[in-house]
Structures are given as structure tokens and as C-alpha cells.
C-alpha positions in Angstrom: -21.6 -36.0 -35.1 -24.1 -34.5 -37.5 -26.0 -31.2 -38.2 -29.7 -31.4 -38.3 -31.5 -28.8 -40.3 -35.2 -28.1 -40.1 -37.3 -26.6 -42.4 -39.0 -23.5 -40.9 -41.2 -22.7 -44.0 -45.0 -22.5 -43.2 -46.4 -25.6 -44.5 -43.3 -27.4 -44.8 -42.1 -27.5 -41.3 -42.3 -31.5 -41.2 -39.0 -31.6 -43.5 -35.5 -32.0 -42.0 -32.2 -33.2 -43.1 -29.3 -34.4 -41.0 -25.9 -33.4 -42.5 -22.4 -34.9 -41.7 -20.4 -32.5 -39.7 -17.1 -33.4 -41.1 -16.2 -31.7 -44.5 -12.6 -31.7 -46.1 -11.3 -28.7 -47.8 -11.6 -30.6 -51.2 -15.4 -31.1 -50.3 -16.2 -27.5 -49.4 -14.5 -26.4 -52.7 -16.5 -28.9 -54.7 -19.8 -27.8 -52.9 -19.1 -24.1 -53.4 -18.1 -24.3 -57.0 -21.1 -26.6 -58.0 -23.7 -24.2 -55.9 -22.5 -21.1 -58.0 -22.7 -23.2 -61.3 -18.9 -23.3 -61.9 -18.8 -27.2 -61.7 -21.3 -29.8 -63.0 -24.5 -30.4 -61.3 -23.5 -33.9 -61.0 -20.8 -33.1 -58.6 -23.3 -31.1 -56.2 -25.5 -34.2 -56.3 -22.8 -36.6 -55.7 -21.5 -34.8 -52.8 -25.0 -34.0 -51.4 -25.9 -37.9 -51.3 -22.6 -38.5 -49.5 -23.0 -35.9 -47.0 -26.7 -36.6 -46.0 -26.8 -38.8 -43.0 -30.7 -38.9 -42.4 -33.4 -37.2 -44.6 -37.1 -36.7 -44.0 -38.3 -34.9 -46.9 -42.3 -35.1 -48.2 -42.6 -34.4 -52.0 -45.5 -32.6 -53.1 -47.5 -35.7 -54.0 -46.9 -37.1 -50.5 -44.1 -39.6 -51.0 -41.6 -39.6 -48.2 -37.8 -39.4 -49.0 -35.7 -41.0 -46.3 -32.0 -41.2 -47.8 -29.7 -39.1 -49.9 -29.8 -41.3 -52.9 -33.4 -41.0 -53.4 -33.5 -37.2 -52.5 -30.9 -36.8 -55.5 -32.8 -39.1 -57.7 -36.2 -37.0 -57.1 -34.7 -33.7 -56.6 -36.6 -32.1 -59.6 -39.9 -33.2 -57.8 -39.3 -31.1 -54.8 -41.4 -28.0 -53.9 -38.9 -25.1 -55.1 -39.1 -23.7 -51.5 -37.4 -26.8 -50.3 -35.0 -26.3 -52.9 -33.7 -23.0 -51.7 -34.2 -24.2 -48.1 -32.0 -27.0 -48.6 -29.2 -25.4 -50.3 -29.2 -22.3 -48.2 -29.2 -24.4 -45.0 -26.3 -26.4 -46.1 -24.6 -23.5 -47.1 -25.1 -21.8 -43.8 -24.0 -24.9 -41.9 -20.8 -25.1 -43.8 -20.1 -21.3 -43.1 -20.7 -22.1 -39.3 -18.4 -25.1 -39.4 -15.6 -22.7 -40.9 -16.2 -20.2 -38.3 -15.9 -22.3 -35.2 -12.6 -22.1 -33.4 -11.7 -24.7 -30.8 -12.8 -22.6 -27.5 -16.2 -21.7 -29.0 -16.7 -25.4 -30.1 -15.8 -26.6 -26.6 -18.6 -24.3 -25.4 -21.2 -25.4 -27.8 -20.5 -29.0 -27.1 -20.4 -28.6 -23.1 -20.4 -31.9 -21.7 -19.1 -33.7 -24.6 -15.6 -34.8 -24.8 -13.4 -32.5 -26.8 -9.9 -32.9 -27.2 -8.0 -29.7 -25.6 -5.6 -27.3 -27.5 -2.1 -28.5 -26.8 0.4 -25.8 -26.0 3.9 -26.0 -27.1 6.6 -27.3 -24.6 8.9 -24.6 -23.2 12.3 -24.9 -24.1 15.0 -23.8 -21.7 17.0 -20.7 -22.7 
């Protein structure tokens, strides 16, 4: 599974990324600390490169970026509005992942095979 984030900023709507849906607790902690400046920027970029599944970002000079490693390498060349959109979008996606319960998840992915929650076996008294 992946999460697609599409930019909705006028003039930048052609930009999008696809982000891996699976995050570990350690990865979310690393991301959170790096986004508030409590961890080195390199931590943020390393994790970003690993979690980007697909990229379609245009730099102001017209260069198309199509992978996470190139996006990280050229990050300082991004339009500042894209930088803020990217960080905010990933943070919102992580919060949504954290908020999803199994019942809501099953409703969102109707028609997709999702494991049903198990109920503990009742023991006789």
C-alpha cells in the first residue's frame, strides 16, 4: 500500500508523491524529532528517501524529479511552497495512519482483503 499526496497549490498542482503506508514506531519518532529540529536534518532526509515510493516534483528550472534520492539531493532547489506542502502532507498522513482503527480501516478499504479482528476464545467456567 502507499499514500498519494497531490499538491493543491495553484501553479504547483502537477506535483505529487507516493509515500509508503507502513511506518514503524521508531521511524515516526525519528521523523517527528527531525521535523521539530531535535534531530539532525540528515535523519529527516534519510527517512524521507526511504519512505518515498514514487515522486513527481518539478523544480522551478523545469527539472523533473522522479525518485526519493534525487528529491533529497535537490531539496534546497524546491519552491518553498512545495517544501512546506511536502512536510505538512507527510505529517498529516502520519497522523491519519495513527488515527485509523481497524473498523474505520475496513470501511476505507472496502473490497480490499483486510484481516478481521480476532476475538479471544471464551473459556468455560
